[in-house]
PLY file of the C-alpha trace (Angstrom):
ply
format ascii 1.0
element vertex 226
property float x
property float y
property float z
element edge 225
property int vertex1
property int vertex2
end_header
132.67 37.09 53.87
133.08 33.83 51.92
131.91 30.65 53.62
133.44 27.34 52.71
131.70 24.07 52.96
133.62 21.22 53.81
130.96 18.74 53.41
131.49 16.04 50.67
134.02 12.96 50.19
137.69 13.43 51.52
138.76 10.64 48.99
137.67 8.08 46.63
135.07 5.61 48.02
135.24 2.10 47.87
132.38 -0.54 47.82
134.71 -3.25 49.15
134.66 -4.20 52.66
137.06 -5.61 54.96
135.79 -8.93 55.25
137.70 -12.18 54.27
140.70 -13.89 55.30
143.69 -12.24 56.33
145.98 -15.19 55.47
146.20 -16.54 52.40
146.00 -20.41 51.59
149.57 -21.04 51.74
149.56 -19.54 55.47
146.78 -21.43 56.49
148.39 -24.69 55.32
151.51 -23.61 57.50
149.33 -22.90 60.58
147.86 -26.34 60.25
151.10 -28.04 59.83
152.55 -26.42 62.99
149.58 -27.41 65.23
149.86 -30.89 64.17
153.62 -31.08 65.05
152.94 -29.54 68.55
150.18 -32.00 69.05
152.44 -34.98 68.21
155.22 -33.66 70.24
152.84 -33.12 73.32
151.42 -36.83 72.50
155.06 -38.28 72.37
156.07 -36.23 75.57
152.82 -37.52 77.49
153.40 -41.21 76.08
156.81 -41.12 77.37
156.21 -39.69 80.81
153.22 -41.96 81.38
155.37 -44.98 80.25
158.30 -44.20 82.66
156.06 -43.06 85.57
157.38 -39.34 85.51
154.07 -37.64 85.86
153.23 -39.49 88.89
156.77 -38.68 90.46
156.54 -34.83 89.27
152.93 -34.93 90.92
154.24 -36.79 93.95
156.89 -34.07 94.38
154.59 -31.38 93.80
152.00 -32.45 96.35
154.89 -32.94 98.89
155.91 -29.21 98.18
152.34 -28.05 98.54
151.85 -29.97 102.09
154.96 -28.26 103.41
153.82 -24.90 102.27
150.38 -25.68 103.70
151.89 -26.95 107.04
154.28 -24.06 107.38
151.47 -21.56 106.58
149.20 -23.08 109.23
151.88 -23.08 111.71
152.41 -19.57 111.08
148.75 -18.77 111.35
148.05 -20.68 114.78
151.47 -20.14 116.13
149.97 -19.11 119.35
147.40 -21.54 119.75
150.11 -24.41 118.87
152.18 -22.98 121.45
149.54 -23.19 124.27
149.00 -26.79 122.72
152.55 -27.60 122.95
153.03 -26.20 126.72
149.91 -28.19 127.74
151.30 -31.34 126.60
154.60 -30.68 128.19
152.78 -29.88 131.22
151.44 -33.12 131.23
154.90 -34.84 130.55
157.21 -32.77 132.92
155.65 -32.14 136.32
155.84 -28.72 137.52
155.99 -27.10 134.00
153.58 -24.50 133.56
150.98 -23.67 130.63
148.97 -20.61 129.94
145.89 -19.88 128.70
145.14 -16.18 129.33
147.28 -13.14 130.35
147.90 -13.13 134.27
147.20 -16.72 134.82
149.28 -19.78 135.12
148.22 -23.40 135.26
149.93 -26.48 136.56
149.02 -30.06 135.86
148.16 -32.70 138.71
151.20 -34.94 138.78
150.18 -38.60 138.73
151.57 -38.87 142.32
148.90 -36.65 143.21
150.79 -33.49 144.02
151.22 -30.06 142.11
154.81 -29.00 141.32
156.09 -25.76 140.28
159.11 -25.11 138.28
160.73 -22.10 139.41
163.94 -20.05 139.06
165.44 -18.67 142.64
168.29 -16.13 142.04
168.63 -17.62 138.39
168.89 -21.23 139.36
166.16 -23.82 138.53
164.50 -25.21 141.47
161.47 -27.66 141.48
159.09 -27.02 144.36
156.11 -29.13 145.70
153.11 -26.72 146.23
152.27 -26.96 149.63
149.55 -24.45 151.04
149.99 -26.32 154.52
153.59 -24.73 154.89
153.85 -21.30 156.21
156.91 -20.40 154.28
159.02 -21.26 150.88
161.38 -24.02 152.28
164.43 -24.93 150.36
166.10 -28.22 150.52
169.67 -28.16 151.72
170.90 -29.16 148.12
168.61 -26.37 146.56
169.92 -23.75 149.04
173.63 -24.77 148.20
172.89 -24.70 144.64
171.47 -20.99 144.84
174.59 -19.91 146.69
173.73 -20.34 150.54
176.62 -21.71 152.39
174.89 -24.31 154.90
177.75 -24.03 157.17
177.25 -20.25 157.69
173.58 -20.33 158.04
171.89 -19.72 161.53
169.06 -22.71 161.80
167.22 -20.82 164.33
163.75 -21.10 162.94
161.38 -23.73 164.44
158.81 -25.60 162.26
156.02 -28.19 163.06
156.04 -30.92 160.40
154.36 -34.07 159.80
157.61 -35.54 160.77
157.99 -33.53 164.10
160.15 -30.39 164.83
162.30 -29.35 162.18
164.80 -26.23 161.96
165.52 -24.03 159.09
167.72 -20.82 158.35
166.21 -17.48 157.35
167.30 -16.31 153.98
166.05 -13.75 151.33
165.73 -14.59 147.64
166.58 -11.64 145.66
164.28 -13.03 142.66
161.95 -15.84 142.30
160.23 -16.30 138.98
157.76 -18.81 138.03
157.06 -18.30 134.18
156.78 -14.41 133.69
155.81 -13.99 137.40
158.65 -12.53 139.39
158.94 -11.72 143.04
161.84 -9.65 144.54
163.24 -10.04 147.98
161.13 -12.53 149.19
161.67 -14.30 152.39
162.45 -18.17 152.74
164.34 -20.80 154.66
166.76 -23.44 153.94
165.87 -26.51 155.97
168.24 -27.78 158.45
167.34 -31.79 157.68
167.66 -33.42 154.07
164.59 -33.09 151.92
163.86 -34.85 148.90
162.18 -31.66 147.21
161.71 -27.98 148.24
158.32 -26.49 149.35
156.42 -23.70 147.82
154.29 -22.47 150.90
151.89 -19.82 151.64
154.56 -16.95 151.64
154.25 -17.23 147.84
150.63 -17.93 147.50
149.82 -14.76 149.54
151.76 -12.69 147.01
149.18 -13.76 144.32
145.95 -12.17 143.34
144.38 -15.55 143.91
144.65 -19.15 143.00
142.27 -22.25 142.70
142.29 -25.89 142.10
139.80 -27.34 139.69
139.69 -30.68 137.64
143.32 -31.56 138.53
144.59 -28.16 137.72
146.19 -25.52 139.65
145.71 -22.14 138.50
147.63 -18.90 139.88
146.41 -15.62 139.10
148.64 -12.44 139.18
149.33 -9.08 137.76
151.27 -9.32 134.61
0 1
1 2
2 3
3 4
4 5
5 6
6 7
7 8
8 9
9 10
10 11
11 12
12 13
13 14
14 15
15 16
16 17
17 18
18 19
19 20
20 21
21 22
22 23
23 24
24 25
25 26
26 27
27 28
28 29
29 30
30 31
31 32
32 33
33 34
34 35
35 36
36 37
37 38
38 39
39 40
40 41
41 42
42 43
43 44
44 45
45 46
46 47
47 48
48 49
49 50
50 51
51 52
52 53
53 54
54 55
55 56
56 57
57 58
58 59
59 60
60 61
61 62
62 63
63 64
64 65
65 66
66 67
67 68
68 69
69 70
70 71
71 72
72 73
73 74
74 75
75 76
76 77
77 78
78 79
79 80
80 81
81 82
82 83
83 84
84 85
85 86
86 87
87 88
88 89
89 90
90 91
91 92
92 93
93 94
94 95
95 96
96 97
97 98
98 99
99 100
100 101
101 102
102 103
103 104
104 105
105 106
106 107
107 108
108 109
109 110
110 111
111 112
112 113
113 114
114 115
115 116
116 117
117 118
118 119
119 120
120 121
121 122
122 123
123 124
124 125
125 126
126 127
127 128
128 129
129 130
130 131
131 132
132 133
133 134
134 135
135 136
136 137
137 138
138 139
139 140
140 141
141 142
142 143
143 144
144 145
145 146
146 147
147 148
148 149
149 150
150 151
151 152
152 153
153 154
154 155
155 156
156 157
157 158
158 159
159 160
160 161
161 162
162 163
163 164
164 165
165 166
166 167
167 168
168 169
169 170
170 171
171 172
172 173
173 174
174 175
175 176
176 177
177 178
178 179
179 180
180 181
181 182
182 183
183 184
184 185
185 186
186 187
187 188
188 189
189 190
190 191
191 192
192 193
193 194
194 195
195 196
196 197
197 198
198 199
199 200
200 201
201 202
202 203
203 204
204 205
205 206
206 207
207 208
208 209
209 210
210 211
211 212
212 213
213 214
214 215
215 216
216 217
217 218
218 219
219 220
220 221
221 222
222 223
223 224
224 225
């Protein structure tokens, strides 16, 4: 068997390396000329924009859009916290409006007149109540009762109440639904007052249906099963 040796040069070798310029002198001159033209063009544009205030205008618009982008991003990231702040501000401005700090709890700000008000929906109708733990029942004013759908001429005012102004009469009714925020009671007893009232009362028949409630630092907080 013959063995073949594949050592040795495959082709002619050269002592010349690959160093040196890839471009010839004419190419160098062309590149330098192009760079100079570009620098002159940029200098002219910069001088023109600085002279006319275009750069300041462009930067101002860019900052405005950047501010809008940051505001939208922050608002989206903190939408829940901002919602709580919004509700707290509105609760201070609108007596009876609630605000929430935790699940299963709702708070009401003390009104400047020293009372707590509760905004509710009775049978789907907005009714503003005065929180009154001294009242045994939920008592609707005649106007509120009528707006909910109770005909005052067909009610029987057989219930007797002792009030600060003396004896009072009321008609027993049943509210199919009473909603305060996301807290809802169904088929709850109430009464329509027989005499004019400036506002309806949210009495103990409501508060007894809660898990608990407390008043602290001018804030009424009710706790319930969500």
